[in-house]
C-alpha positions as CSV (number, residue, x, y, z in Angstrom):
1,M,-8.6,19.6,25.6
2,T,-5.6,17.7,24.3
3,Q,-4.9,17.0,20.9
4,S,-5.6,13.2,21.4
5,S,-8.9,14.0,23.1
6,S,-10.0,16.3,20.3
7,I,-8.9,13.7,17.8
8,Q,-11.0,10.9,19.3
9,K,-14.1,12.9,19.8
10,A,-14.1,14.1,16.2
11,L,-13.7,10.6,15.2
12,R,-16.9,9.8,17.5
13,V,-18.4,12.5,15.4
14,L,-17.5,10.8,12.0
15,K,-18.7,7.6,13.2
16,T,-22.1,9.1,14.2
17,V,-22.5,10.8,10.9
18,Q,-21.8,7.5,9.1
19,R,-24.2,5.5,11.0
20,H,-27.0,8.2,9.9
21,H,-25.2,9.2,6.2
22,E,-28.3,8.1,4.2
23,E,-30.8,10.3,6.2
24,G,-28.1,13.0,7.2
25,L,-27.7,14.4,10.9
26,R,-28.3,17.6,12.1
27,L,-25.7,19.9,14.3
28,T,-28.2,19.0,17.4
29,D,-28.3,15.2,16.7
30,V,-24.7,15.1,17.1
31,C,-24.9,17.1,20.2
32,R,-27.4,14.8,21.7
33,E,-25.8,11.4,20.4
34,Q,-22.6,12.3,21.6
35,G,-23.1,14.4,24.4
36,L,-21.1,17.3,23.2
37,E,-22.3,21.1,23.7
38,K,-23.0,22.9,20.3
39,P,-19.7,25.4,20.3
40,T,-17.6,21.7,20.8
41,A,-19.7,19.8,18.3
42,L,-19.5,22.6,15.8
43,R,-16.2,23.1,16.0
44,L,-15.1,19.4,15.5
45,L,-17.9,19.2,12.4
46,R,-15.6,22.4,10.9
47,E,-12.8,20.3,11.2
48,L,-13.6,17.5,9.5
49,L,-15.8,19.6,6.8
50,A,-12.2,20.8,6.4
51,Q,-10.7,17.6,5.6
52,G,-13.6,16.3,3.3
53,L,-14.6,13.6,5.6
54,V,-18.0,15.4,6.0
55,S,-20.0,17.3,3.8
56,R,-23.0,19.6,4.8
57,N,-26.4,20.2,2.7
58,A,-27.0,24.4,2.9
59,R,-30.9,23.5,2.9
60,S,-31.3,21.1,5.2
61,K,-28.4,21.8,7.2
62,K,-27.9,17.9,7.8
63,Y,-24.2,16.2,7.6
64,Y,-23.1,13.6,5.5
65,L,-20.0,11.7,4.7
66,G,-17.7,14.1,2.7
67,D,-16.0,13.2,-0.5
68,Y,-12.6,12.0,0.9
69,C,-14.7,9.4,2.7
70,R,-15.8,8.1,-0.7
71,K,-12.5,8.0,-1.8
72,L,-11.1,5.9,1.1
73,G,-14.0,3.7,0.2
74,E,-13.1,3.3,-3.5
75,S,-9.3,2.6,-2.4
76,L,-10.4,-0.4,-0.4
77,A,-12.5,-1.8,-2.7
78,A,-9.9,-1.5,-5.1
79,Q,-7.4,-3.2,-2.8
80,S,-9.8,-6.0,-2.0
81,S,-10.8,-6.8,-5.4
82,L,-7.0,-7.0,-6.5
83,S,-6.2,-9.0,-3.4
84,T,-8.9,-10.9,-4.4
85,R,-8.3,-11.2,-8.1
86,Y,-4.6,-11.9,-7.4
87,G,-4.5,-14.4,-4.7
88,P,-4.2,-17.3,-6.5
89,L,-1.2,-16.1,-8.4
90,L,1.0,-15.2,-5.4
91,R,-0.4,-18.9,-4.0
92,R,1.3,-20.7,-7.2
93,I,4.3,-18.6,-6.9
94,S,4.4,-19.7,-3.6
95,D,4.2,-23.3,-4.2
96,R,6.7,-23.5,-6.7
97,T,9.3,-21.0,-5.0
98,E,8.5,-22.7,-1.3
99,D,9.1,-19.2,-0.1
100,A,6.6,-16.1,0.8
101,S,5.2,-14.4,-1.8
102,F,3.5,-10.6,-1.7
103,L,1.4,-8.0,-3.5
104,V,2.0,-4.8,-2.9
105,I,0.5,-1.5,-4.8
106,L,1.4,2.2,-5.1
107,Q,-0.4,4.2,-2.4
108,D,1.0,8.2,-2.2
109,L,4.4,7.9,-2.0
110,D,4.3,4.3,-0.4
111,T,3.7,0.8,-1.4
112,L,0.9,-1.2,0.6
113,C,1.0,-4.6,0.9
114,I,-2.3,-6.0,0.1
115,G,-1.4,-9.9,-0.5
116,R,0.8,-12.2,1.3
117,E,1.1,-16.3,0.8
118,V,3.3,-18.7,2.6
119,G,5.5,-21.4,1.2
120,A,6.9,-24.8,2.3
121,Y,10.3,-24.0,2.9
122,P,11.1,-24.7,6.8
123,I,12.4,-20.9,7.3
124,Q,9.9,-18.4,5.8
125,A,11.0,-14.8,5.5
126,L,7.7,-13.1,6.5
127,A,9.3,-9.4,5.5
128,I,5.9,-7.4,5.9
129,P,2.6,-8.0,7.0
130,V,-0.5,-7.4,5.0
131,G,-1.3,-3.6,5.8
132,N,2.4,-2.6,5.8
133,R,3.4,0.8,4.6
134,Q,7.2,1.5,3.4
135,P,8.5,4.1,0.6
136,I,8.3,2.8,-2.3
137,G,11.3,1.3,-3.6
138,V,12.6,0.0,-0.3
139,G,11.1,-3.7,-1.2
140,A,11.6,-5.7,-3.8
141,G,8.1,-5.0,-5.1
142,G,7.8,-1.4,-5.2
143,L,11.5,-1.1,-6.5
144,A,10.4,-3.3,-9.5
145,M,7.7,-0.7,-10.2
146,L,9.7,2.6,-9.8
147,A,12.1,0.6,-12.7
148,S,9.0,0.3,-14.8
149,F,8.2,4.1,-15.0
150,D,9.5,7.0,-17.2
151,E,12.7,8.4,-15.8
152,D,11.1,11.6,-14.6
153,V,8.5,9.8,-13.0
154,T,11.1,7.8,-11.1
155,E,13.1,10.4,-10.2
156,R,10.2,12.2,-8.5
157,Y,9.3,9.4,-6.0
158,L,13.1,8.9,-5.5
159,N,13.8,12.9,-4.6
160,V,10.7,12.9,-2.6
161,N,11.3,10.3,-0.6
162,K,15.0,11.0,0.1
163,A,15.3,11.5,4.0
164,R,13.0,8.5,4.4
165,F,15.2,6.0,2.4
166,L,17.9,7.1,5.1
167,K,16.1,5.2,7.8
168,Y,16.0,1.9,6.1
169,K,19.9,1.3,6.8
170,S,20.9,4.6,5.1
171,L,19.4,3.6,1.8
172,T,20.7,6.0,-0.7
173,L,19.7,7.3,-4.2
174,D,22.9,6.2,-5.4
175,E,22.2,2.9,-4.6
176,L,18.5,2.8,-5.8
177,R,19.5,4.0,-8.9
178,M,21.8,1.5,-9.2
179,R,19.5,-1.0,-8.4
180,I,16.9,0.4,-10.7
181,A,19.2,0.6,-13.8
182,R,19.9,-3.2,-13.3
183,A,15.9,-3.9,-12.7
184,R,15.5,-2.6,-16.3
185,K,18.3,-4.5,-17.8
186,R,17.2,-7.5,-16.2
187,G,13.6,-7.4,-16.3
188,Y,13.4,-7.9,-12.3
189,A,14.4,-6.2,-8.9
190,V,16.4,-7.4,-6.0
191,I,17.3,-5.5,-3.0
192,G,17.8,-7.2,0.3
193,S,18.3,-6.3,4.4
194,H,17.4,-2.5,4.1
195,A,13.1,-3.5,5.2
196,V,14.1,-6.6,6.9
197,S,17.5,-7.7,7.9
198,K,19.1,-10.8,6.4
199,V,16.3,-11.1,4.1
200,T,16.6,-10.8,0.2
201,G,13.8,-10.0,-2.2
202,V,13.1,-10.4,-5.7
203,G,10.1,-8.5,-7.4
204,V,8.6,-8.0,-10.9
205,T,6.1,-5.4,-11.7
206,L,2.4,-6.5,-12.0
207,K,0.5,-5.3,-15.2
208,N,-2.8,-6.0,-16.8
209,K,-2.9,-7.3,-20.2
210,E,-3.0,-3.5,-21.5
211,G,0.5,-2.8,-19.8
212,D,-1.1,-0.7,-17.4
213,V,1.0,-1.2,-13.8
214,L,-1.4,-2.5,-11.4
215,G,1.4,-3.3,-8.4
216,G,4.2,-5.5,-7.7
217,I,4.8,-8.9,-6.9
218,S,8.1,-10.2,-4.8
219,V,9.4,-13.3,-3.0
220,A,11.6,-13.3,-0.1
221,A,14.0,-15.3,1.3
222,L,17.2,-15.4,4.0
223,D,20.3,-14.0,2.1
224,N,22.1,-17.4,2.1
225,R,19.1,-19.0,0.4
226,M,18.5,-16.2,-2.3
227,T,21.8,-16.6,-4.2
228,Q,22.1,-15.2,-7.6
229,K,21.3,-18.1,-9.6
230,R,18.1,-18.6,-7.2
231,Q,17.1,-15.0,-7.8
232,E,17.1,-15.7,-11.4
233,A,15.4,-18.9,-11.1
234,V,12.6,-16.9,-8.7
235,A,12.1,-13.9,-11.3
236,Q,11.4,-16.6,-14.0
237,I,9.1,-18.2,-11.8
238,I,7.2,-15.2,-11.0
239,R,7.2,-14.3,-14.5
240,E,5.8,-17.5,-16.1
241,E,2.8,-17.7,-13.6
242,M,1.9,-13.9,-14.3
243,N,2.3,-14.9,-18.0
244,R,-0.2,-17.8,-17.5
245,F,-2.5,-15.9,-14.9
246,L,-2.9,-13.1,-17.6
247,D,-3.6,-15.9,-20.6
248,R,-6.6,-17.4,-18.7
């Protein structure tokens, strides 16, 4: 059995367990539904158990979705909640700047884009789609988040992702540290042409009223449009709209 075939069978078994999560499934049920021999089904279930994707009740010998599936569900619910809540904020920012705006959140070592709005300017820099993942710091929203963390936390992310950064037009730690220092001084982050060629982004950290970091909001435009003067204006618009939104 090839690795690809094994993965496909494991995913089908997982989907079968999901469909019967409330009542649970025995090994024989999985075999019957998927047309698998017992040794094969048992091996696949053990692999899913090891990864926390399914759990097994020792008394009933039934299989259910595991704790990791619960965590995945919670993550998706949180993303959906944030995207819904802050969608109107992105809309306001894009209306005022006339450029595309983005909402990213931290997920492991990456930023995950969970929201995007388009502006009215004829040429939109749609740098990343919703669902895009990239190392934190490659984009303006993630860079703003790095600048808002304590120094030891920031350095940990930088060092762990060091090799991955090089895939983005040889983005180095020295350049990132320089941009983070500037972001801390100015209150907003700027980075360009690493995630997407000839596109510059301006990012600001999104925080709740208690000051907790929720994610990063950025606006992207073509390099020749995003002059330094415009970078400052865009950052000011993002901050104004964030403050107005949080004061509601």
